N, C-alpha and C positions, 0 to 999 in steps of 0.2 A: 505595311503597317497599318492596322486599324483603329482608329481612336473615339473612344465615344464620351470618356468623361475627362482626359487630359487632352485637351486640345490647346492649340499657341493662342497668345492673345488676338491675335489677328482673326484666326478661325471663330475665335469667341466672337469677337465683335461682329463679323458676318452671319453667325447664328444669330445673334441677338437682334439683328436687322431682317433677318430673313423670318424670324420666327416672332415676328412683333406680338408682343403678349397683348390679348384682347380678355382674359379674364377666363379660367377653367369653370365649367358649370358642374356642379354637385347632383347631377342628374343620375339616375339609379339605373339607366339601361343595363343590363345582366342578362347572362345567361345561366342555367342550372347544370352544372358538371356531373351531376348524379343522374339525371335525365334519361332514360333507356328508350323512351317511345319512339325515337326518330323524328318527331313531328314539330318539335321545338326550336328547330336551328334557326339562328337569326340570319334575316336575309341583309346581305351587306353589300353594296356597291362599291367597287374597287376601279374606277375609270384610270387610263393613263395618267403619269406622272407628267405633267409638262416642263417643260424647260424656257427659261428667260431667253436663250440666244442656243440652236443650234449647234455644237462644237464636237470635234472629233477629240476621242481618248482612246488608248490602246484597247478598252474594252468595247468599243462601239461608240457611236455618236451618242450624245446627251438623250436626244429624241428615242433613239433606239432603246437605251437604258431606262428611260422613262416607262417603255411598253414592258420590258423584261421585269424590272423591278416590281410593277403591279401585279404581275403574271404571279410570280415567287409569292408575292403577299396572299392573292387569292388561294393558291394553290394549299400554301401552309394552314390557312385559316378552314379550308376544306378538309383536308389531312384532319383536323382535330375532330372531326366528327359534331363539333357543337355549332358550326356556322354553314348558312348557304351562302358563299357569296356568288357574285355575278361581275365579269369583267376581267381583264378590260376591253375584250374584243365585244363590239356591237354596243357599248356604252357611249355616251354623248362626251365629245372632248370638252376638257375645261380649260379656261385660261388661268395665267398666273395669277391674275385677279381674285380668281374666283377660291385658290387655294385656302386663302384666309377669309374668305367671305362667301361662302357657298350660295350657288342660287339652288335653294332647297325644293323650288317646285319643280325641280329636273328631277329629284329623288325620293317623291312621295310614296313610290312603291317599294322602299326599302327602309328598313328599321335603324339601320347605321349606314354612314358613308365614310369612306377611307381616302383623302386625297393627299397630295403631297407634291413635289417637285424635285428636280436635278438639276446642278448647275455645276457649271466647271469652267476653269479658264482655258481648257484644252490642253492637248499634248499629254505628259506625263502627271501633271498636276492633279491634285486630288480632287474626288466629287463630292460635292454636298447633297445629301439626300433630306428631305424634308418629309415628316409623316406625321398627319393631322386624322383624328378619329371623331367624328360628330353622331350627334343622336338628330335624326331628322324628324323626329315627332316634337321635340322640343325646340328645334333648330337650335343646339348649343354644343358647344366643342366639348368633348370628353378627356380629351388628352392630346398632346403634340411632343414629338421628338426630333433632334436632327442628329445626322449622322456626318460625320467627314472620314471619308475613306480612300485608300488608294481603289484605281479603277478596277484593277483585278479583283478587288473585295467587295464589289456592288451586291452580289448574293448576302453577303454577310449583312448589310445595310437593310438589304430585304427582309432577312430573318428577323432581324432586331426590330423593324416596326411590326411583323407580324407577332412576336413577342410582346411588345407593348400593348398590342390590341388586345391580345388573348387574356395577358393580365388585367388589364381595365374592364373587360365584359364578364370574365369568369371569376375573379377574386382569386384566382390561383397563381401560382408561379410559373414564368415560360420555359420553353425546352426546344422552340425550333432551331436557335442558333448554338448547334451542339454537334457532335460527330458521332460515328460507328464507325467500330472496329469489326470485321468479320473475317471469315475464311471463303475466299473465292475457290470453287471448285471447277475442274474441267478433267475430260477423259473420261475413258470407260468407267463402271462401277468398281471393278475389282479392281485398277489401276488409277485411282484419282489422284491427281495432282492438287494440292491443297497450299492455297498460297493467302498469306496476311495482306488484308485490304483494309483501306478507312475511306471514307466518304461523310459528306454532309448528311444529315438525319433525314432529308429526302433524297437520298442517294446522288446527287450531283458532286462535282468535284473529285472523281472518283480517282482512287491512287493506289497500286499494288507496292507493297513492302518487300516482300520476298521473292524470290525467283522462280521457286517451286521446284527447286534440287534438293530441297528436304521438307517433311512433311510439317506444316504448322497448324497448330491446335488452340483452342479457348482462349483466344484475346483478352486482354483487360485493362482499359485506361487507367493510368494513376492518377489519383484524385488530382494532383495539380494539371494535367492534360499534359504532361509534358514528356511521358514514355506510356510505351503500350508492353505488358507481360504477356508470354503465350511459351508454348510448348513447341520443341522442335524435334523430330525422330531423324535420326541419321543414322542408318545400319542397327545395330543394338544399342546403341546410346541414346540416351532420352537427357534432354538439356531445358532447362528453363531460361529464358532470355529475357532480359530488359531492353525495349528498342528505344533510342532515344527519338523521338520525331525532328528536333531542331537539327541535330547532326548527321543524323541518320547511323550513327553507331550503335553497336548492342554491347552489352557486358553479359556475363554468364553469371546467374544465381547458384544453381546447383545442377550436377550431372551425375548421372547412374545408369547401369544397366537394367536396374528394376524398370518397371512400367512405372511411369510417373504422369501425373496428369491433373487437369483441374486447378491449376494456380490462380488466386485471387489476393487483391491488397486489402491491407486493413485501412480503414477511414483515414489514419493520418499517414500512411505511407510508408510507416515504418518496418512493417512486418509483411509476409507473403506467406499466406495458407497453401499447401499442395496436398494430392495425395499420392501414395506410393504403395506398391503390392510386394512383399518382402516374403518369401515361403508360404504363398497361399494365402496370406492374411493383409489386406489392405489397411490399412489407416491413414488418419490427418496429419500433418506434421507442418510446425511454423518455423520459418527461419528468417533472419534478418532483409530487409531489402538491398542491404550491401552485402549479402552473401555469407557465407558462414556454415557452422554446425548445426544441421536442424535438430528440432526439439517434436519429438512424438507426442500427441495430444490425444491420441485414442488408442486402447490397446484392446476392445472388445474381439473376440474372433469373429470370424466375417468380413464383409466388405464393409469400410466405411468410407463414404466419400464426399468431398465439401471443400470447403464450405462459403458460406457467405457471413460476413460481419455485420452485426446491427449497426446502424448508422453512428451511436455513440461509443463502438469500438468494442463494449464491454462483453458482448455474445457473438455465438457464431451458432447458424444454423446450416445443418449436414443430412447426408441419408445415410441410413445404414440399413443393412438385411439381418442384423444381428434377433432380429424377432422372428426370422423366418422369411420376410418378404420386407422389400425395398419399401422403407419408413423415414420420416422425417422427424429428426432431432435438435434439440438445442443444448449447447454447453458454454459455460463461460469461457472467457477468451484464454485462459489459461488451461483448459481441459475438464475442468472439474464441473459437478453439476450437470452430467450428462440426464436428459430426460425425455422420451417420445412425444411427440404432439400431433401427430395424423393417427387417427383413428377410423378413417372412413374404407370403403372396399377399394380393391384395385390396387396399384403401386403408385408410388412417389417418388421423384427423383429431380434433378437439377434446382434446388432450392435458391432462391435471390432474393434478401431483405429489401424492401422498399425503402429508397433515401427518406421517406417521411417517416419511416419506423412502424406505420400501423399495419403492414400486410407483409406477407410473405408468397412470392409468386414462385410456382414449381409446374413440372410436367406430371400430370394425372395419366397413368396408364391403367383404362379399365377398358378391354376391348381396342379402341382405338388411342392413338395419344391426343392428350387436351393440354391446353395452358390453362392454368388454374390458379387460384389466390385464396390465402386464408389469414387470419388475425395469427398473431405470434403464439398466443396461447391455444392454436389449432381449432379454434371455432369458425363458422362463419363460412366455410368451405364454398367457393364458387366456380363452376369452370366456365371459361371466356371463350373458348374455341371449341369448334367440332371439326376440325379437318380430319385427313385419314392420317397423318403423325406431323403433329405440331410439337415441337419441344424448346427447351431451354429459353427460357423467356428471360428479358433484359430489360432493366426500368429505364424509362424517360426521367430525366433529373429533378422533375417534379412530381414524379410518384404517381402519375395519372395516366399513362400510356406505357405499352408493353412492346418490344419487338421480339419476336422469334424468328425459328425457320421452321417451314412447311415442307415436307419431303411428300412427291407423289408416288401413287403406287406404281407397280410395274418393274419392268427389267432396268428402265433407265435411272428410277430413284432419284431424280432430278429434285434438289432443293432450292428452294427461295425464299428469301426474307418478307416477312410479314408484320403488320401490326396491327394492334386492336385497342382502344380504350378499356376503362374498367366497367362499362356498362355492358361489354361485349356485344354490342352491335355494331361499332364503328370499324369494320376490317380494312386495310387495304394492302397492297402488296407493294414494297420498297423496290425500285427498277436497279438491278445491278447489270454487269455486262455478263457475267458468267453465273451458274449456279451458286447460292450462298449458303452458308451455314454459320453456327457459333456467334450470331451478333451479341456485341457489347457496346452498350450507349454509355457514352461519357458524360461528365458534368457539363453545364453551361459553359460556352468559352469564356476564357478572360477577357 
């Protein structure tokens, strides 16, 4: 169990002692999240988190955890594209006393400094992780946080620390302490095994959910993070399942011999959208998340696929070829008011509404496949990636970063999960044990 806000009185007292207040500065050290020059990344030092006493835990000694937590913090900050962290390797060690009273002369080459500590009574006892951010020029504290976690959850403490730093310096909501559902792929291209899998946002703590005996496709986390929605193909039957992450059980939402795909949650978790092909016509349907009889939302001839709800649940963005090629459309949640919003060259697919509501991400097919964004009125279209085949973008919880999958050219056609921010400059691959496709980014962990 991980506890960030509801900790015991004993732990509260301990944190109050360890995080003794010295007054938080109002210094305005910050970064520009819209800068795309790549030259203004903030230099941040992240030395090893010290421990007052090196004791053993099931996840390693507190000394080892201090090293690993610092490394995850540095990796998270680097992966955002906004920061140029250094450490922990090669940086000078700090003492416990320096955590709350930094020797700023050590860190004059950096604009910001992250320090902290790891403490534990050993064994299965919880560990306490302190996290501090300093402005080195003003020699002032910017923020501090404390986390009490089970030893096995040390990575969550590291992600939460990185989130606090990101939020303080960028002014944006955080996104590191979250998870990705995706489809793990193996085997030859014409006989691909596709399994449902989940992992942390940085690729760690990987876990397979299905065994590959049936094909799994297009997963999506529920709004409360409790379950995953996905499509399963077995023989000539297509099923939409909801998998309960806590119990490992799954329940059937709908089943058909008709091709069924692309299920999506409504923001309140009450409804599920999906697409189904009947008699050569593909339409979008809505069904209760408890199952039942689906309601058809689109009736135009051709192929309607989607969709993705707006954050307030009042509208749906979807793709349709009713105009002769794949384009993006918006309709009200009940299917009324359908109108086209894309008018550029090429084709448009896999739209996904940003959790901020300000943008729609999609796959732009013009020569190669690209990840792109536009505003909900169809304006300000921007291409963010330029791979050979980049598709199916999914938003980070804060709406500033996208993950997608990139398929390589050639006979193997291997796919990998990639990430890019809204500048289109900061790209990186997310490591997975097998090839990966159809990523779905969940909300911040509760």
